[in-house]
C-alpha positions as CSV (number, residue, x, y, z in Angstrom):
1,M,-6.8,14.5,-12.5
2,R,-3.0,14.6,-12.8
3,V,-1.0,12.3,-10.5
4,I,2.7,11.7,-10.1
5,S,4.0,8.5,-8.6
6,G,6.9,6.6,-7.5
7,V,7.9,3.2,-6.3
8,Y,10.8,1.8,-4.0
9,W,11.6,-1.8,-3.6
10,N,14.7,-3.2,-1.9
11,T,15.7,-6.4,-0.3
12,G,17.5,-4.6,2.5
13,V,20.8,-5.1,4.3
14,A,20.1,-8.4,6.1
15,K,18.0,-10.6,3.9
16,T,18.9,-12.4,0.7
17,V,15.3,-12.7,-0.6
18,N,12.8,-9.9,-1.0
19,E,9.5,-11.1,0.4
20,D,7.7,-7.9,-0.5
21,S,5.9,-7.3,-3.8
22,V,4.5,-4.0,-5.2
23,A,2.5,-3.0,-8.2
24,L,1.5,0.3,-9.7
25,E,-1.1,0.3,-12.5
26,Q,-3.1,3.0,-14.3
27,V,-5.4,3.3,-17.3
28,V,-7.2,6.2,-18.9
29,T,-10.9,5.5,-19.3
30,A,-13.8,7.5,-20.8
31,R,-14.4,8.7,-17.2
32,G,-10.9,9.6,-16.4
33,R,-7.7,8.1,-15.1
34,V,-7.8,5.1,-12.8
35,I,-4.8,4.2,-10.7
36,M,-4.2,1.2,-8.5
37,A,-1.2,0.8,-6.0
38,V,-0.5,-2.5,-4.2
39,V,2.0,-3.3,-1.5
40,C,2.3,-6.9,-0.2
41,D,4.5,-8.1,2.7
42,G,5.2,-11.8,3.1
43,S,4.8,-12.5,6.8
44,S,8.1,-13.0,8.8
45,G,8.2,-16.4,10.4
46,T,6.2,-18.1,7.7
47,A,7.4,-20.0,4.6
48,Q,7.8,-18.7,1.1
49,G,6.9,-15.1,1.9
50,E,8.0,-14.1,-1.6
51,V,5.5,-16.6,-3.1
52,A,2.7,-15.3,-0.9
53,S,3.3,-11.6,-1.7
54,G,3.9,-12.2,-5.4
55,Y,0.7,-14.2,-5.7
56,A,-1.2,-11.5,-3.9
57,A,0.1,-8.8,-6.1
58,E,-0.6,-10.7,-9.2
59,E,-4.2,-11.4,-8.2
60,A,-4.7,-7.6,-7.4
61,V,-3.4,-6.6,-10.8
62,K,-5.7,-9.2,-12.4
63,W,-8.6,-7.9,-10.5
64,F,-7.8,-4.3,-11.6
65,Y,-8.0,-5.1,-15.3
66,I,-10.8,-7.6,-15.3
67,K,-13.2,-6.2,-12.6
68,G,-12.0,-2.8,-11.1
69,I,-12.1,-0.7,-14.2
70,K,-15.5,-2.0,-15.1
71,L,-16.9,-1.1,-11.6
72,I,-15.8,2.5,-12.0
73,D,-18.4,2.8,-14.8
74,R,-21.3,1.6,-12.6
75,K,-23.7,3.4,-10.3
76,S,-22.9,3.1,-6.7
77,W,-19.3,2.3,-7.7
78,R,-17.9,3.1,-4.2
79,G,-19.8,0.3,-2.5
80,R,-19.3,-2.1,-5.4
81,I,-15.5,-1.6,-5.4
82,G,-15.2,-2.0,-1.7
83,K,-17.2,-5.2,-1.7
84,S,-15.3,-6.6,-4.7
85,L,-11.9,-5.8,-3.2
86,T,-12.9,-7.4,0.1
87,G,-13.9,-10.4,-1.8
88,L,-10.4,-10.4,-3.5
89,L,-8.6,-10.3,-0.1
90,I,-10.7,-13.3,1.1
91,H,-9.9,-15.2,-2.1
92,I,-6.2,-14.5,-1.7
93,R,-6.3,-15.7,1.9
94,R,-8.2,-18.8,1.1
95,E,-6.0,-19.8,-1.8
96,M,-2.9,-19.4,0.3
97,I,-4.3,-21.6,3.0
98,K,-5.0,-24.2,0.3
99,Y,-1.5,-23.9,-1.1
100,G,0.1,-24.1,2.3
101,Q,-1.8,-27.2,3.1
102,R,-0.7,-28.9,-0.1
103,K,2.9,-27.9,0.6
104,G,2.8,-28.7,4.3
105,V,3.8,-25.1,5.2
106,E,2.3,-22.1,6.9
107,M,2.0,-19.0,4.8
108,G,0.9,-15.4,5.5
109,V,0.9,-12.0,3.7
110,A,-0.1,-8.4,4.6
111,V,-1.8,-6.7,1.6
112,T,-2.7,-3.1,1.1
113,I,-4.4,-1.9,-2.0
114,A,-5.4,1.7,-2.9
115,L,-7.6,2.6,-5.9
116,L,-7.7,6.3,-7.0
117,W,-10.1,7.8,-9.3
118,R,-11.2,11.5,-9.6
119,R,-9.3,12.2,-6.4
120,H,-11.5,9.7,-4.6
121,Y,-9.6,6.8,-3.0
122,Q,-10.4,3.5,-1.4
123,I,-7.9,1.5,0.5
124,V,-8.5,-2.1,1.4
125,Y,-6.0,-3.9,3.6
126,M,-5.5,-7.3,5.2
127,G,-3.0,-7.9,8.0
128,K,-0.4,-5.5,9.1
129,G,-0.5,-3.2,6.0
130,H,0.6,0.5,6.3
131,S,-1.1,3.5,4.4
132,F,-0.7,7.2,5.2
133,L,-2.4,10.4,4.1
134,C,0.5,12.8,3.3
135,K,0.0,16.6,4.0
136,R,2.0,18.8,6.3
137,R,1.8,15.9,8.8
138,L,1.3,12.2,8.2
139,R,-2.0,10.6,9.1
140,M,-2.0,6.7,9.6
141,L,-5.0,5.4,7.8
142,S,-4.7,1.6,8.2
143,I,-4.9,1.1,11.9
144,H,-3.7,-2.2,13.3
145,H,-2.0,-3.7,16.2
146,G,1.8,-3.9,16.3
147,A,2.6,-0.5,14.9
148,P,5.6,1.3,16.6
149,A,4.5,3.2,19.8
150,W,5.4,6.6,18.3
151,W,2.8,6.1,15.5
152,T,-0.2,5.7,17.9
153,K,-0.6,9.3,18.5
154,W,-1.0,9.9,14.8
155,W,-3.9,7.5,14.3
156,I,-7.0,9.0,13.2
157,T,-10.6,7.7,13.2
158,V,-11.7,7.0,9.6
159,R,-14.9,5.8,8.1
160,H,-14.9,2.1,7.5
161,Q,-17.4,0.4,5.3
162,G,-16.8,-3.1,6.4
163,T,-13.9,-4.2,8.5
164,R,-10.8,-3.0,6.5
165,I,-12.0,-0.5,4.0
166,I,-11.0,3.2,4.0
167,R,-12.5,5.9,1.8
168,G,-11.5,9.5,1.3
169,R,-10.7,12.3,-1.1
170,L,-7.3,13.7,-2.0
171,A,-7.1,17.5,-2.4
172,R,-4.6,19.0,-4.7
173,N,-1.0,18.8,-3.3
174,E,-1.9,15.8,-1.1
175,G,-0.4,12.3,-1.3
176,L,-1.0,8.7,-0.4
177,L,1.8,6.4,0.9
178,L,1.6,2.6,1.0
179,C,4.5,0.8,2.5
180,T,5.8,-2.2,4.4
181,D,7.1,-2.5,8.0
182,G,10.7,-2.0,6.8
183,F,9.9,1.4,5.4
184,C,8.3,3.1,8.4
185,D,9.2,1.1,11.5
186,S,12.7,2.8,12.0
187,I,11.8,6.3,11.3
188,D,9.7,8.8,13.3
189,P,6.7,10.4,11.8
190,E,8.1,13.9,11.8
191,R,11.1,13.0,9.8
192,M,9.1,11.0,7.3
193,A,6.5,13.8,7.0
194,E,9.3,16.2,6.2
195,V,10.9,14.2,3.5
196,L,7.5,13.3,1.9
197,Y,5.8,16.7,2.2
198,P,3.8,16.8,-1.0
199,R,4.1,20.5,-1.7
200,S,7.9,20.2,-2.0
201,I,7.6,17.4,-4.6
202,K,7.1,18.4,-8.2
203,T,8.4,15.4,-10.2
204,E,8.3,11.5,-10.2
205,V,12.2,11.6,-10.0
206,Q,11.9,13.6,-6.8
207,I,9.4,11.0,-5.4
208,E,11.7,8.0,-6.0
209,A,14.7,10.0,-4.7
210,R,12.9,10.8,-1.4
211,L,11.6,7.2,-1.0
212,R,15.2,6.1,-1.4
213,T,16.4,8.7,1.1
214,I,14.1,7.3,3.8
215,A,15.1,3.7,3.0
216,E,18.7,4.5,3.3
217,Y,18.1,6.2,6.7
218,D,16.2,3.1,7.8
219,M,19.1,0.9,7.0
220,K,21.6,3.1,8.8
221,Q,19.2,2.9,11.9
222,G,19.5,-0.8,11.8
223,E,16.5,-1.9,9.8
224,T,16.9,-5.5,8.7
225,D,13.6,-6.1,7.0
226,N,12.8,-5.7,3.3
227,I,11.8,-2.1,2.4
228,S,9.0,-1.2,-0.1
229,A,6.8,1.8,-0.7
230,V,4.5,3.3,-3.3
231,Y,3.8,7.1,-3.2
232,L,1.0,8.9,-5.1
233,K,0.5,12.7,-5.2
234,V,-2.3,14.7,-6.7
235,M,-0.9,17.8,-8.6
């Protein structure tokens, strides 16, 4: 499996602190390349969003190297990974609550994690995370309340194992996008699908340039939030 990828991370035009955190990790194992993408968005209106998102991303990376890679090599790996990732999100939420209680603040974070191996993906999300399957059109995978009205007609029914787990398979020339509110709330699906159409993307330089194009468009449209995204394409 050959995959190209790109990351975009920007504080934006209105904020002085970036409360988003992203991670993109990959290793080559005896059973093939394993990739993990993480996008975390510190909740607006709560304290220390950058601390919350940074902690969540660090815990996800730790999970990947300590547990995730090992789970790939076991039988029934799909179910095991989903259960383990769900446990990770519960752990992150629990530790943030404890931290907030010690500091006397309220904290929150939206977390989206995608694991890709042999074209099979699992996406686990907590809160208002955003993930899309990129083909000729975009399909919203992580369904949640609060998405812009124009996105609702693009929602699809996906198979959930548990509350917030999505499983699927990427074909050649298909992509996955994980992003925060700031990346997708100020742009319509048609425009975003056109820019991120996988068949027109051949290199990682192109991926990063197109993510930047969307972000710059968002800011011109008046987007004031932090803007972050990770894009994966199967060649």
